[in-house]
LUMMAR-971129 format. One record per residue: x, z, y of N, C-alpha, C in turn. Coordinates in steps of 0.05 Angstrom, whole numbers, plus 5000, padded with zeros to 4 digits. Layout:
<pts>
XZYXZYXZY...
</pts>
This chain:
<pts>
251961827792249761937777250862117755249162307747249962507728250862377701249162207690249862097664252461937665252861787686255261627689257761807690257462027704259862207707260462347681258462407665258962547640260062357619258962117617259861917597262361767605263261797630265561657641267961667623269161437618271661407602273761287620275561457631277561357650279261127639280061147613281760937602280360657602277760657600276260407601275660327630274860527646273760467673275860397694278260517691280260487712281460207711280960047732281959777734283859747757285059977766287059967787285760007814284559797825283359817852280359877851279259897827276359967824275860087797273560207794272660297767270360117758270360057732268259897720266460087704263960107711262060277697260560107677260560197652259060067631256060087635254659887627251759897629250560117612251860197590250860407573251160687587252660707608252960957623250960967646250060727655248660707680245660687678244260767699241360747701240560457699238560397683237660127680239459947663241660067652243459907636245059707651245259737677246759537694249659627698251559467688254359537694254859477723256959607734257659547761260559637767261559547790264259617798264159787823265859987825266060147849268960157858269460077883272260057891273560337894276160347889277760587895279060527922278260677942279160617969280860827982281061067969282561287982284561407962286561537972288561677955287161907941285162027954283762247941282162147916280961917918279561807895281461747872283861637879285861577859286761837846287162047862288162307851286062427831283562407838281462517820281362347795281562087797281561907774283961967756286262017767288562097751288162357736286762547749286062807736284162757713282262567717280362507696281762387672283762217677285362107655286662327639287862517653289262747639287262907623284862947634282863107621281662967596281062717599279562567579281362437558283862387565285562237546284361957541284061887516282961627510279861637506278661867511275761887507274261917532271862027530270162067554270562347564269062417585269162687596267462887580266362797558264962977539267063097521267463357521269563477504268963437474271063437459270763417429269063647420267263597402265563807391262863827406262563677428259963677443258763407443256163397445254863137449253963117478252762887485251962847513250063067523248063127507246063327516247363597520249063677502250463937505252163937530253663717535255363707559253663697584251263567583249463557606248663837613248064007594247364287599249664437613252064387603254464507616254664417645254464157649254564037676252464167694249964177685247864297701248464587707249364737688250065017692252365057712254364887711256564897730255664827758253964637760252864567787251264797798249564917782247965147791249765377799251765437783253565657789255165617815255565357821257065297846255165277870252565317865250565307887249765027894250264837876249564557882246964497868244964417883242364357871241464067874242363927893241563647896244063477896244963407872247363247870246962957880244462877883243962607893244962577921245262797935246362797962249162677963250662697940253262577939253162277942251062147931250661867934250161787964248661967977248161918006250761928022252362138015254962168029256761928023256861837999258461607991257561358007254961308007253861068021254561078051254361318063254961338092257961308097259661408080262461378083263261088080262160948060262760668055261760498078259360558089258360398112260260418135261160658141263060678164265660538158266660548134269160418127268860108128266560008120266059718120265359608147264059768164263159658190264959748214266059988211267560098234265960278252263360318245261760508260259960668241259060898251257461078235254760948229253561028206250860928200248761068217246360958218244261078234243661368228243761448202243261728195245361918205247761818212249961978222250361928252248161878266248261828295249661568303249761378285250761108291248560948304249260708313247260538326245060438307242660408318240460288303240859988303239559848284239859558282239359418308237259498323236659358348238759388369240559578365242759618385245259458378245259318356247659168347247658888359250058788363250358508372249858328347249558068351249157888329251357908308253857918318256157938299256058208284255358418298255158678285252858688265250658548271248358538252249258398226250758178229251758038205253558228188255258378202257058568189255358788175253258878189251459078178250158988152249158748152247858638128249758608105252158508111254158478090254958748079255358958096255959228087253759338069251259308078248959408062248859268035249459008033249358868008251558987989253959028000256159137985255459417975254459587992253759857984251559857963249659677966247459657946248659597919250459407917251759347891253359587880254759717898256459947889254660177878252360207890250560417881248860337857249060087849247559997825244759907831244259817856241659717864241759417868239559287865239359007870238258937897236859137909235459087934236959217957237459057978238859168002237159378016234559348014232759538028233059828019233959857994234260127983236460277998238360138009240660258023239660418048237460328060236460478083235760768077235060818052234561098043237061268045239361148042241961288043243261298070242961078086244361068111242661038136240060978132238260948155237860648160236060598179235360318186236960208209
</pts>
């Protein structure tokens, strides 16, 4: 989410194998943990450390609102209009990593095509993704990966 990414403090959040997001950064004030599962994620987090030092990704001399305007302008200049799509991509990538097959939105099998063992794996993956996205309800994950 935009606010989380702007207020992000790498020195606080980086826990080695995951990042811990403060409730004050997150929608609804709910803290959460997001696993670091790839070398690319680790590399970006290391760059964030170098950029932010001991602070947040808001540069010295700017407040959150000013940095949000910078963020929005940079997204627009890059031709990015729906950043929420990144959450969809994350959920779909995580689903495939956790289950071993593509999600329904990416031409993976529908629930009724899964074996009993695969259905149990599907439910567990959806619960995990729901927590990582900061949701309490597993049903919300269908919006990101399909039914």
